Structure formats: structure tokens, C-alpha cells
C-alpha positions in Angstrom: 33.4 234.9 136.0 33.5 231.6 134.3 32.4 228.3 136.0 33.6 224.8 135.4 30.5 222.7 134.4 32.3 219.4 133.8 35.6 218.0 134.9 37.4 214.7 134.2 40.8 213.9 135.7 43.3 212.5 133.2 46.6 210.7 133.5 49.6 212.9 134.2 47.9 215.4 136.4 45.8 216.8 133.6 42.1 217.9 133.6 39.6 217.8 130.8 37.4 220.8 131.5 34.2 222.1 130.1 33.1 225.6 131.1 29.7 227.2 131.4 30.1 229.0 128.0 30.8 225.6 126.2 34.5 226.1 125.9 36.4 222.9 126.5 40.1 222.4 127.1 42.8 220.3 128.8 45.0 221.8 131.5 48.2 220.3 132.8 48.7 220.9 136.5 51.7 218.5 136.9 54.0 221.5 137.7 52.1 222.0 140.9 52.4 218.5 142.3 54.3 218.3 145.6 54.4 222.1 146.1 52.8 223.5 149.2 49.1 222.6 149.5 49.5 220.5 146.3 51.7 218.0 148.2 48.5 215.9 148.6 48.5 215.3 144.9 51.6 213.2 145.2 49.1 210.4 145.6 47.5 210.3 142.1 44.3 208.9 143.7 43.8 212.1 145.5 44.1 214.1 142.3 41.4 211.9 140.7 39.0 212.9 143.4 38.4 216.4 141.9 34.9 217.8 142.2 33.2 221.0 141.2 32.2 223.5 143.9 29.1 225.6 144.1 30.9 228.6 142.5 32.3 226.5 139.6 35.7 226.2 141.2 37.5 222.8 141.5 37.9 221.2 144.8 40.0 218.4 146.3 38.5 217.8 149.8 39.0 220.9 152.0 42.7 221.2 151.2 42.8 222.6 147.6 40.5 224.8 145.5 41.3 226.3 142.1 39.7 229.4 140.6 37.7 228.7 137.5 38.9 232.0 135.8 42.6 230.9 136.1 41.7 227.5 134.8 39.8 229.1 131.9 42.9 231.2 131.0 45.1 228.2 131.1 42.7 226.1 129.0 42.2 228.8 126.4 45.6 230.6 126.3 43.8 233.9 126.8 45.2 236.8 128.9 43.4 238.2 131.9 42.5 241.4 130.0 40.6 239.2 127.5 38.2 238.1 130.2 38.2 241.3 132.2 38.4 244.3 129.8 38.7 246.7 132.8 42.3 245.4 133.2 43.3 246.9 129.8 45.4 250.0 130.3 44.8 252.6 127.7 47.5 255.2 127.2 46.6 258.6 128.6 49.6 260.3 127.2 49.0 263.5 125.3 
């Protein structure tokens, strides 16, 4: 599991992220604004209050938390099976 080690909120509901392995990337979360628990982000000042939790997840108060693995995938363009090899399905056909 990856952890976010540094985060900076950017304009347009984007985050500049650095992960515990040194990988850095920008993720755009603008598509989530206003949906469900992300309604609180309609106020851009709330989005700017992002912080890193004890497990490397991103937190906005006690309303929103985002998994660091999903952010890593979004930042790098990798697929889940790239991070978790056990997800790869090998063909067992004879």
C-alpha cells in the first residue's frame, strides 16, 4: 500500500501529490465536486483544507477520505494489477 507523504491543493480541484516511494503526480478531482460526500467541495476553501491521515490517506475534516492507492493509480496511470500482482488472472486453460 502506498502512502501520500506530501500534498498541495491546486486551483481547479487538483492535487499535487508526492508518495512514499518518491513518485510525484497531479490528480484532477474536479469530476467529483458536488457529488454525494463531495458536495462540501463546492466551497473551494474546503478543498484547500486537505491533510494527510495517519495511514497516508487524504482527509477533509471528518467528511471525506480518499485511499492513497487509488490516488497513486490516478497519478501514475497504472492499473490495479500493477500495484497488486495477485489481481493478475493467469489463464488456466489447457
